[in-house]
N, C-alpha and C positions, 0 to 999 in steps of 0.2 A: 501718438509721438513715436518718434524715431531714432532718435540720438541721445546722448547726455552734453547738455547745455554749459559749456566752460565759464566760469566767472575767477574774476581775479579782485584786488582792492578797489580797482577802479570801476567795475562793471559791477558789482553787488548788488551795491544800494538801487539802483537804476532799473534792474533786472527784477532785483525782488522784491521791492516799494510796489508794485501793480499786481503784484502774484494775493487774492483772498485765498484763493484754494488752498489745498493740501499739498504743498510743493516738497520735494525730498532732496537735500546738500549732501554730497559726498565727498566728504575730504580724503584727498590720497598724494602718493608722490608717484614718479616715473621709474621710481629704484622700488615701489615697495611691491614682494611678490603676493601676497594675500591683497594688493591692491588691483592688479593684474586679475586675478581672480574675480575676483566681484565686478568687473568692470563690462564682463559680457551679462552678469548676471542682471546688472540695473537697467543696462539696455533693452534685456529681456521684460525687466517690470515693466520700463517705459510703454514699451510698446504695449504690451499686454494689457494693462492696467491703464493707459492714456492718463499717465502723471507725469508732471514734468519732473524730469531729476538735473539737476545741478549738479556739477565737479569742479572741486577748487583744489588746485596744488598747492599743496600747503609750502614748497620753496619756492614757489614764485607768490604767494599773498601768506605773508607769518601773520599781519596782523590781522587778516581775517582767521586765520584759526587761532591765534589770540584770543580775539574778539569772542568767538567761540567755545573757546578753554578746551582744544584741542591740542593734547601731550602725545598721542598716539595715533596712529591710523591703520586701517582704512576707520572712520569716523563716519555714520550716515545720520544726519540730522535729520527730524521731520518738524517742514514751519507752516504754521496757518496763519495768515493774516501778517507775518515776517515775526511771527512770536515762536521757540522752539516748543513742541508739543510732546516731545519724544527723541531721544538718542541711543541709539545702538554700536558699539563700540566694537572694533573687531569685526570678522569675515563673519558676511549673514549671508544663509541661501534663500533663493529665492523664493520658498516659500515660508519663511520668519518672515522676510520683508511684505509679501503680498498678507499674512497674519497681522501685523501691526497695522499696514495699510486697513485694510477692513475692521479693524478695530477701533481706528481714528476717524472713517469714513462719517 
């Protein structure tokens, strides 16, 4: 994997319904400082760990943010077969994300 895949209210179900493996969804916004810091971390994890990471802009997709109960950003949610298995609120380091990935795999 080499980049984050953008999702919105329209593409979410189509992209996620076919995912049976563990995937990550990151909820963020363009204006969010911690989100900007986290983007290269997520890109590195996606590349190094060969995992799909999806990004949802909460300003463009408020319904999706509401559906997942996202009220602060960034929020990183781990899904398996479309079901939430873990949620990490706030800025996370590459090591923290990797640790959780290894635990959930």
